[in-house]
C-alpha positions as CSV (number, residue, x, y, z in Angstrom):
1,M,-38.7,-2.4,-26.2
2,L,-37.7,-1.3,-29.6
3,A,-36.4,2.1,-28.0
4,I,-34.0,0.0,-25.6
5,L,-32.8,-2.0,-28.4
6,S,-31.9,1.1,-30.5
7,V,-30.2,2.8,-27.3
8,L,-28.3,-0.5,-26.8
9,L,-27.1,-0.8,-30.5
10,L,-26.0,2.9,-30.5
11,Y,-23.6,2.4,-27.3
12,L,-22.4,-1.1,-29.1
13,F,-21.7,0.4,-32.4
14,N,-21.4,4.4,-32.2
15,P,-18.1,4.9,-30.0
16,V,-18.9,8.7,-29.5
17,F,-22.6,7.7,-28.5
18,G,-20.6,5.5,-26.0
19,V,-18.7,7.7,-24.1
20,W,-21.6,10.3,-24.0
21,Y,-24.0,7.8,-22.5
22,Q,-21.3,6.7,-19.7
23,Q,-20.3,10.5,-19.2
24,V,-24.4,11.0,-18.3
25,Y,-24.9,7.6,-16.4
26,C,-21.8,9.0,-14.4
27,S,-23.2,12.3,-13.8
28,I,-26.2,10.9,-12.0
29,S,-24.7,7.6,-10.5
30,E,-21.8,6.9,-7.8
31,S,-21.1,3.4,-9.2
32,C,-17.7,1.7,-8.8
33,E,-17.2,2.0,-12.4
34,C,-17.7,6.0,-12.5
35,D,-15.2,6.5,-9.6
36,F,-12.8,3.9,-11.0
37,K,-10.3,6.4,-12.9
38,P,-6.5,4.6,-12.1
39,H,-3.8,7.3,-13.4
40,I,-1.0,5.1,-13.6
41,R,1.4,7.8,-14.8
42,D,0.6,10.0,-11.8
43,L,1.4,7.4,-9.4
44,E,4.6,6.8,-10.9
45,W,5.7,10.3,-10.7
46,D,4.2,10.5,-7.0
47,L,6.0,7.6,-5.9
48,Y,9.5,8.9,-7.8
49,K,9.0,12.8,-6.8
50,N,7.9,12.4,-3.1
51,V,9.1,9.2,-1.8
52,Y,12.4,9.1,-0.7
53,G,15.2,6.5,-0.5
54,Q,12.9,3.5,-1.2
55,H,13.9,2.5,-4.7
56,L,12.5,-1.2,-4.3
57,A,9.2,0.1,-3.1
58,Q,8.8,2.6,-6.0
59,D,9.9,0.0,-8.4
60,I,7.5,-3.0,-7.2
61,V,4.1,-1.0,-6.5
62,S,4.3,1.3,-9.8
63,E,5.2,-2.1,-11.7
64,E,2.9,-4.5,-10.1
65,V,0.1,-1.9,-10.5
66,A,0.7,-1.1,-14.4
67,K,0.7,-5.1,-15.0
68,F,-2.1,-5.7,-13.1
69,L,-4.6,-3.2,-14.3
70,Q,-3.8,-3.8,-18.1
71,N,-4.8,-7.1,-17.6
72,K,-8.7,-7.2,-18.3
73,S,-9.1,-10.5,-16.8
74,P,-6.5,-11.3,-13.8
75,E,-6.3,-14.7,-13.0
76,R,-5.7,-13.8,-9.2
77,P,-6.3,-10.2,-7.2
78,L,-3.1,-8.0,-6.5
79,V,-1.8,-8.8,-3.1
80,L,1.0,-6.4,-1.9
81,S,2.5,-6.4,2.0
82,F,4.4,-3.5,2.8
83,H,7.1,-4.2,5.6
84,G,9.8,-1.5,7.3
85,A,10.2,0.7,9.9
86,S,8.0,3.6,11.0
87,G,8.5,7.0,9.3
88,T,10.0,5.2,5.9
89,G,6.9,5.8,3.6
90,K,4.3,2.9,4.2
91,T,1.4,5.0,4.7
92,M,2.4,7.3,2.1
93,V,2.8,4.7,-0.3
94,S,-0.9,3.3,0.5
95,S,-2.5,6.8,0.5
96,M,-0.7,7.3,-2.9
97,L,-2.3,4.1,-4.6
98,G,-5.8,4.7,-2.9
99,N,-5.2,8.5,-4.3
100,H,-4.6,7.6,-7.8
101,L,-7.1,4.5,-8.4
102,Y,-10.2,6.4,-7.7
103,S,-11.3,10.0,-8.7
104,S,-12.4,10.4,-5.1
105,A,-9.0,9.1,-3.5
106,M,-9.1,7.6,-0.1
107,S,-12.5,9.1,0.5
108,S,-13.8,6.2,-2.3
109,P,-16.6,4.1,-1.0
110,Y,-14.7,1.5,-2.6
111,V,-11.5,2.2,-0.3
112,H,-11.6,0.1,2.8
113,Q,-9.1,0.7,5.6
114,F,-8.8,-2.0,8.8
115,V,-6.7,-0.9,11.6
116,P,-6.5,-3.9,14.1
117,T,-7.0,-1.6,17.3
118,L,-10.1,-0.1,16.2
119,H,-11.9,-2.9,14.4
120,F,-10.5,-5.9,16.0
121,P,-9.3,-4.9,19.3
122,L,-10.2,-8.1,21.4
123,P,-8.2,-11.2,20.8
124,D,-10.7,-13.4,22.2
125,R,-13.1,-12.5,19.3
126,V,-11.3,-13.8,16.7
127,K,-14.0,-16.1,15.8
128,E,-16.6,-13.6,15.5
129,Y,-14.1,-11.2,13.5
130,R,-13.5,-13.9,11.1
131,E,-17.0,-14.3,10.4
132,E,-17.8,-10.2,10.2
133,L,-14.4,-9.5,7.8
134,K,-15.7,-12.2,5.5
135,S,-19.3,-11.3,5.1
136,W,-17.7,-7.7,4.6
137,V,-15.0,-8.3,1.8
138,Q,-17.5,-10.4,0.2
139,G,-20.5,-8.2,-0.1
140,N,-17.9,-5.1,-0.9
141,L,-16.4,-7.1,-3.8
142,T,-20.3,-8.2,-4.8
143,E,-21.2,-4.5,-4.7
144,C,-17.3,-3.4,-6.9
145,A,-14.7,-5.9,-8.2
146,R,-12.5,-3.2,-7.8
147,S,-11.9,-2.7,-4.3
148,V,-8.8,-2.1,-2.7
149,F,-8.6,-3.2,1.0
150,F,-5.9,-1.8,3.3
151,F,-5.0,-3.6,6.5
152,D,-3.0,-1.4,8.6
153,E,-0.6,-2.3,11.8
154,M,-0.1,-5.8,11.0
155,E,2.1,-6.5,13.9
156,K,-0.9,-5.6,16.2
157,M,-3.4,-7.8,13.8
158,P,-4.6,-11.2,15.8
159,P,-3.3,-14.1,14.2
160,G,-5.7,-16.7,12.6
161,L,-7.4,-13.5,11.5
162,I,-6.3,-12.8,8.0
163,D,-6.2,-16.6,6.9
164,V,-10.3,-15.9,6.6
165,L,-9.3,-14.4,3.2
166,E,-7.6,-17.1,1.9
167,P,-10.4,-17.9,-0.5
168,F,-10.6,-14.3,-2.0
169,L,-6.9,-14.1,-2.8
170,G,-5.8,-17.5,-4.6
171,P,-6.1,-18.0,-8.5
172,S,-7.8,-21.8,-8.0
173,H,-10.4,-20.9,-5.3
174,V,-14.1,-19.7,-6.7
175,V,-16.4,-17.7,-4.3
176,F,-20.2,-17.9,-5.3
177,R,-21.6,-14.8,-7.3
178,T,-18.4,-12.8,-6.4
179,N,-15.6,-11.3,-8.5
180,Y,-12.7,-11.2,-6.6
181,R,-10.4,-11.3,-8.9
182,K,-10.1,-7.7,-9.8
183,A,-9.5,-6.4,-6.3
184,I,-6.4,-4.9,-4.4
185,Y,-5.2,-5.9,-1.0
186,V,-2.6,-3.8,1.1
187,F,-1.4,-5.2,4.2
188,I,1.3,-2.9,6.3
189,G,3.1,-3.7,9.3
190,T,6.5,-3.1,10.9
191,T,7.4,-6.8,11.0
192,G,10.3,-7.9,9.2
193,E,11.8,-4.6,9.7
194,E,15.0,-6.0,11.7
195,V,15.6,-8.6,8.6
196,I,15.2,-5.1,6.2
197,N,17.5,-2.8,8.7
198,R,20.3,-5.7,8.7
199,V,21.0,-5.9,4.7
200,A,20.7,-2.1,4.5
201,L,23.2,-2.0,7.3
202,E,25.4,-4.8,5.7
203,N,25.0,-2.9,2.5
204,R,25.9,0.3,3.8
205,Q,29.0,-1.0,5.5
206,A,29.9,-2.8,2.6
207,G,30.3,0.6,0.9
208,Q,28.0,-0.6,-1.5
209,E,25.5,1.8,-3.2
210,R,22.1,1.8,-1.6
211,E,20.1,1.0,-4.9
212,D,22.7,-2.2,-5.5
213,I,20.1,-3.7,-2.6
214,Q,17.6,-6.1,-5.0
215,L,14.1,-7.7,-4.5
216,E,15.6,-11.3,-4.1
217,H,18.0,-10.3,-1.2
218,L,14.9,-9.6,1.4
219,Q,11.9,-11.4,-0.6
220,E,11.8,-14.8,1.0
221,A,13.7,-13.3,4.3
222,I,10.8,-11.2,4.7
223,A,8.1,-14.0,4.4
224,Q,10.0,-16.0,6.8
225,A,10.1,-13.3,9.2
226,V,6.2,-12.8,9.2
227,Y,5.6,-16.2,9.4
228,N,7.5,-17.0,12.1
229,S,6.9,-14.2,14.4
230,T,4.2,-14.3,16.9
231,T,3.7,-10.3,16.9
232,S,2.5,-10.6,13.3
233,G,-1.1,-10.9,11.6
234,F,0.5,-13.4,9.3
235,F,2.1,-15.7,12.2
236,Q,1.9,-19.4,10.9
237,S,-0.8,-18.4,8.4
238,R,-1.9,-20.3,5.3
239,V,-1.8,-17.1,3.4
240,I,2.1,-17.3,3.4
241,Q,1.9,-20.8,3.2
242,Q,-0.3,-20.8,0.0
243,K,2.4,-17.9,-1.4
244,L,-0.9,-15.9,-1.8
245,I,1.2,-12.9,-1.5
246,T,2.1,-11.1,-5.2
247,R,5.2,-9.4,-3.7
248,F,6.4,-8.5,-0.3
249,V,7.6,-5.0,-0.5
250,P,10.4,-3.6,1.6
251,F,10.8,-0.1,3.3
252,L,14.2,0.8,3.7
253,P,15.3,2.5,6.6
254,L,16.2,6.1,5.8
255,S,19.7,8.0,6.2
256,R,19.9,11.6,7.1
257,R,20.0,12.9,3.3
258,H,16.6,11.3,3.2
259,V,15.4,12.7,6.5
260,E,16.7,16.4,5.0
261,R,14.7,15.8,2.0
262,C,11.5,15.3,4.1
263,V,12.2,18.6,5.8
264,R,12.6,20.1,2.7
265,S,9.6,19.1,1.2
266,Q,7.6,19.9,4.5
267,L,8.8,23.2,4.3
268,C,8.0,23.7,0.9
269,Q,4.6,23.4,1.8
270,R,4.6,25.7,4.5
271,G,6.1,28.4,2.0
272,S,9.5,28.0,3.7
273,C,11.4,26.3,0.9
274,G,14.7,28.6,1.4
275,R,15.1,28.0,5.3
276,T,18.3,25.6,4.4
277,D,18.9,26.2,8.6
278,V,15.7,24.5,9.5
279,V,17.1,21.5,7.2
280,E,20.5,21.1,9.0
281,A,18.9,21.8,12.5
282,V,15.9,19.3,11.9
283,G,18.5,16.7,10.4
284,G,21.2,16.9,13.1
285,D,18.7,17.0,15.9
286,M,17.6,13.5,15.0
287,L,18.7,10.1,16.4
288,Y,20.9,8.0,14.6
289,T,21.5,4.3,14.3
290,P,23.7,2.4,14.9
291,A,26.0,3.9,17.5
292,Q,29.1,3.1,15.5
293,G,28.4,4.5,12.0
294,Q,25.1,6.7,12.9
295,Y,23.6,5.6,9.4
296,F,20.0,5.3,9.8
297,S,17.3,7.8,11.6
298,T,15.1,5.8,14.1
299,T,11.9,7.3,13.4
300,G,12.7,7.9,9.8
301,C,11.1,10.9,8.5
302,K,7.7,10.4,11.3
303,A,9.5,13.1,13.5
304,V,9.7,15.6,10.8
305,P,6.8,17.6,11.5
306,A,7.3,17.8,14.9
307,K,11.0,19.1,14.5
308,I,10.2,21.8,12.2
309,N,7.8,23.5,14.3
310,L,11.1,23.7,17.1
311,F,13.1,25.3,14.5
312,L,10.9,27.2,12.2
């Protein structure tokens, strides 16, 4: 007992020993505390260097994550909901978040990903899925308060399922023996893209800068769109009613300029940075909308790798 007490006193009053003890402990442990190594500066750098045309997503994600992690005792979890058309960067930003929070990145046992077509494929089993999801989330939060949960393809999520998470998302709820306020939840979907695309188009037609689009132009409109859409996992959801989403994050449609930046990035990864001919060919081969104006890529950057293979 005396030996244990001596070790504890050294740990508490000797910072050098404390660091050494943690290093030794983490060398033999796979605990959440050892794997959780957030690098906020690296996340910000990654967002601003490798995500194109998404000033709102860059600002919101970097600011909200930094603010959340700086608070040692948050009142509620961080809940982000990503919205926008396919190919605009939602999955990429989600991966960046996981990669910069845990040393083992997206493969960390404390980063959890749910895809409705894989995990919740049958609409008539929603009641069963609710119990399974609640048990799964609560069990993982008990093991690691800093758990990160990604819910992809929310437009395919059975309505009513996500509401089972309500006790974990708000500040006034108590979940027995579970520290749930340090967790991060990210919902990803295309619902709301019509609202986002309309604002982007009106901005472009008015001759304004893309960066003039502000979050307040879209926040409430996205919330209403996902709440009222029958193809949304948030349809008539209490999560929306109770305002449990920290931020709705809009991903704007991409112009040809942004698509060509995606092409250059991909080419450089393949060791062909100088192929401007391929950049122009891929950019010119994409489909753009609307018919009058041809402002935005219909598939964002999603088709870029396949297009590069055609022209390289």
